[in-house]
C-alpha positions as CSV (number, residue, x, y, z in Angstrom):
1,X,114.9,75.3,123.7
2,X,113.1,73.8,126.7
3,X,109.4,73.1,126.6
4,X,108.7,76.0,129.0
5,X,110.8,78.4,126.9
6,X,108.9,77.3,123.7
7,X,105.5,77.7,125.5
8,X,106.6,81.1,126.8
9,X,107.5,82.3,123.3
10,X,104.2,81.0,121.7
11,X,102.3,83.0,124.2
12,X,104.3,86.2,123.5
13,X,103.8,85.6,119.8
14,X,100.1,85.2,120.4
15,X,100.0,88.3,122.4
16,X,102.0,90.3,119.8
17,X,99.7,88.9,117.0
18,X,96.6,90.0,119.0
19,X,98.0,93.5,119.4
20,X,98.7,93.9,115.7
21,X,95.3,92.7,114.9
22,X,93.7,95.3,117.3
23,X,95.6,98.0,115.5
24,X,94.7,97.0,112.0
25,X,94.1,97.0,109.2
26,X,97.8,97.1,108.3
27,X,99.5,97.8,104.8
28,X,103.0,96.9,105.9
29,X,104.6,93.5,106.9
30,X,106.8,93.3,109.8
31,X,109.1,90.2,110.7
32,X,109.6,89.9,114.4
33,X,111.4,87.0,115.7
34,X,110.3,84.0,113.7
35,X,106.8,85.4,112.6
36,X,105.3,87.9,110.2
37,X,102.8,90.3,111.4
38,X,100.7,93.3,109.9
39,X,100.0,93.6,106.1
40,X,101.3,92.4,102.7
41,X,103.8,95.2,101.8
42,X,107.3,93.7,102.5
43,X,110.0,96.4,102.6
44,X,112.8,94.1,103.6
45,X,115.8,94.6,101.1
46,X,113.7,97.4,99.4
47,X,115.4,98.6,96.3
48,X,114.5,102.0,96.7
49,X,116.2,102.3,100.0
50,X,119.3,100.7,98.6
51,X,119.3,103.1,95.7
52,X,119.0,106.1,98.1
53,X,121.8,104.8,100.5
54,X,124.2,104.0,97.5
55,X,123.6,107.1,95.7
56,X,124.0,109.4,98.7
57,X,126.3,107.4,101.0
58,X,127.4,110.5,103.1
59,X,123.8,111.2,104.1
60,X,123.3,111.1,107.8
61,X,120.1,113.3,108.2
62,X,117.1,112.1,106.1
63,X,113.7,113.6,105.7
64,X,111.3,110.9,104.5
65,X,108.0,112.2,103.0
66,X,105.0,110.0,103.2
67,X,106.3,107.2,105.6
68,X,103.1,105.1,105.8
69,X,103.6,102.7,108.7
70,X,107.4,103.0,108.6
71,X,108.4,100.2,106.4
72,X,111.2,102.1,104.6
73,X,111.9,104.3,107.6
74,X,113.2,101.4,109.7
75,X,115.2,100.1,106.7
76,X,116.8,103.6,106.3
77,X,117.5,103.9,110.0
78,X,119.6,100.7,110.1
79,X,122.6,102.7,108.7
80,X,125.0,103.5,111.5
81,X,124.7,107.2,112.5
82,X,121.6,107.8,110.6
83,X,118.8,110.1,111.9
84,X,115.5,109.8,110.0
85,X,112.6,112.3,110.4
86,X,109.5,110.6,108.8
87,X,106.4,112.8,107.8
88,X,103.0,110.9,107.3
89,X,99.6,112.5,106.7
90,X,97.3,109.9,108.2
91,X,97.1,109.7,112.0
92,X,96.3,105.9,112.1
93,X,99.5,105.2,110.0
94,X,101.7,107.3,112.3
95,X,100.5,105.7,115.3
96,X,101.0,102.2,113.9
97,X,104.5,103.2,112.9
98,X,105.2,104.6,116.4
99,X,103.9,101.5,118.0
100,X,106.1,99.3,116.0
101,X,109.1,101.6,116.8
102,X,108.6,100.8,120.5
103,X,108.4,97.0,119.7
104,X,111.6,97.2,117.8
105,X,113.4,99.5,120.0
106,X,114.5,101.9,117.3
107,X,115.5,105.4,118.7
108,X,116.9,107.0,115.6
109,X,113.5,107.9,113.9
110,X,111.2,110.6,114.6
111,X,107.7,110.1,113.3
112,X,105.6,113.4,112.8
113,X,102.1,114.0,111.3
114,X,101.8,116.6,108.4
115,X,99.7,117.1,105.4
116,X,102.4,117.3,102.6
117,X,100.0,119.2,100.5
118,X,100.1,122.2,102.9
119,X,103.1,121.6,105.4
120,X,106.0,124.0,105.3
121,X,109.1,121.8,105.1
122,X,111.6,124.6,106.1
123,X,110.9,123.8,109.7
124,X,112.5,120.5,109.2
125,X,115.6,121.5,107.3
126,X,118.2,121.6,106.3
127,X,118.7,117.9,105.8
128,X,121.3,115.7,103.9
129,X,118.8,114.1,101.8
130,X,115.1,114.0,101.2
131,X,113.6,110.5,100.5
132,X,110.4,110.7,98.6
133,X,109.0,107.3,97.6
134,X,105.4,106.5,96.6
135,X,104.1,110.0,97.4
136,X,104.5,112.6,94.6
137,X,101.9,111.2,92.3
138,X,99.4,111.4,95.0
139,X,99.5,115.3,95.1
140,X,97.3,117.6,93.2
141,X,100.1,120.1,92.9
142,X,103.3,117.9,92.9
143,X,105.5,120.9,91.7
144,X,104.8,122.9,95.0
145,X,106.3,120.0,97.0
146,X,109.5,119.9,94.8
147,X,109.8,123.5,95.4
148,X,109.8,123.0,99.2
149,X,112.2,120.0,98.9
150,X,114.6,122.3,97.1
151,X,114.5,124.9,100.0
152,X,115.9,122.3,102.4
153,X,118.3,120.0,100.6
154,X,120.5,119.7,97.6
155,X,120.1,115.9,97.4
156,X,116.7,114.1,96.4
157,X,115.9,110.5,95.9
158,X,112.5,110.3,94.2
159,X,110.5,107.1,93.4
160,X,107.2,107.9,91.8
161,X,104.8,106.9,89.0
162,X,104.3,109.0,86.0
163,X,102.0,109.3,82.9
164,X,103.1,108.4,79.4
165,X,103.2,111.5,77.1
166,X,100.3,110.0,74.9
167,X,98.1,109.8,77.9
168,X,98.8,113.3,79.2
169,X,95.7,115.4,78.5
170,X,96.2,118.4,80.9
171,X,98.8,121.1,81.3
172,X,98.8,122.9,84.6
173,X,101.4,125.6,85.7
174,X,103.4,124.6,82.6
175,X,103.7,121.1,83.4
176,X,102.0,118.2,81.4
177,X,100.2,115.3,83.0
178,X,96.9,113.9,83.8
179,X,94.3,113.9,86.9
180,X,93.2,110.8,88.4
181,X,90.9,109.9,91.3
182,X,92.3,109.1,94.7
183,X,90.7,106.5,97.0
184,X,90.2,106.7,100.8
185,X,92.5,103.8,101.9
186,X,95.8,104.2,103.9
187,X,97.8,104.1,100.6
188,X,95.9,107.0,98.9
189,X,96.6,110.8,98.8
190,X,94.7,113.3,101.1
191,X,92.8,114.9,98.3
192,X,90.1,113.7,96.1
193,X,92.2,113.8,92.9
194,X,96.0,114.0,92.2
195,X,97.9,115.1,89.2
196,X,100.2,112.7,87.6
197,X,103.2,114.3,85.8
198,X,104.8,113.1,82.5
199,X,108.5,112.0,83.0
200,X,109.6,115.0,81.0
201,X,107.6,117.4,83.2
202,X,108.8,115.8,86.3
203,X,112.5,116.4,85.3
204,X,111.5,119.9,84.2
205,X,110.0,120.6,87.6
206,X,113.2,119.4,89.3
207,X,115.4,121.6,87.0
208,X,113.2,124.5,87.7
209,X,114.0,124.3,91.3
210,X,117.6,124.0,90.9
211,X,118.2,120.2,90.6
212,X,120.6,120.4,87.7
213,X,122.1,116.9,88.0
214,X,119.3,114.3,87.5
215,X,120.0,110.6,87.2
216,X,117.4,108.2,86.1
217,X,118.4,105.0,87.9
218,X,115.5,102.9,86.6
219,X,112.2,103.1,84.7
220,X,109.8,100.2,84.7
221,X,106.1,99.3,84.2
222,X,105.0,97.4,87.2
223,X,102.1,95.0,86.7
224,X,98.8,95.8,88.5
225,X,98.3,93.6,91.5
226,X,95.8,93.6,94.3
227,X,96.7,93.8,98.0
228,X,94.3,93.2,101.0
229,X,93.9,95.9,103.5
230,X,91.7,94.6,106.4
231,X,88.5,93.2,105.0
232,X,88.9,95.3,101.9
233,X,91.6,95.8,99.2
234,X,93.0,97.9,96.4
235,X,95.0,97.7,93.3
236,X,98.6,98.9,93.1
237,X,101.0,99.3,90.3
238,X,99.9,99.3,86.6
239,X,101.5,102.7,85.8
240,X,105.1,103.4,84.6
241,X,107.4,104.2,87.5
242,X,110.7,105.8,87.9
243,X,113.5,105.8,90.6
244,X,115.8,108.8,90.2
245,X,118.5,110.8,92.1
246,X,118.6,114.6,91.8
247,X,121.3,116.9,92.9
248,X,121.8,120.7,92.8
């Protein structure tokens, strides 16, 4: 590389870094060229995306629920012939995803804004697969979203936290779980509190809506860790988590 080319690249990297900073704070890390930009959440080689694509290899239309800044959206969209419709509740997250989309030149994702506590999913279906990762446990009535998912697809990849049976102190609508308080950062739910289901109740909610074939791909207990979001931060993990595939 010539000196002039190296200088030009450095100037471009500086401008891009400045543009990222102006649109922050970011949660998601994006690697563009030889540099990393944005936040700390790295979705390259994401296990949840790999699970979804391997469990549902014929899916070519995916509805992603709770897309944040598009980290998993861009990974899903790398499959040839794939079309992804990604719904995100927060306008700032949506605008950051759309901006990165232009930078990357990805044309097979449509990002739309919608509150998944109240939105009617039927307008976006039918789809081959619903990809719901890191969202369900942020909802005050998660069974309602499961009912809506069942109205537009027979295939669901779900990754969510759940509450252990011994810690479940509430029963709502026939499902056991516990309430917990949401924060106000970009990773949190839209309401002040959410309902975390037990694993048994989560599976029951799926069966109640016609998902008769449920495969638990992995359960684990991720350690709590802090991530930086702008000048602040928050803790993620710390609760048991499950990856599962559900089919009608």
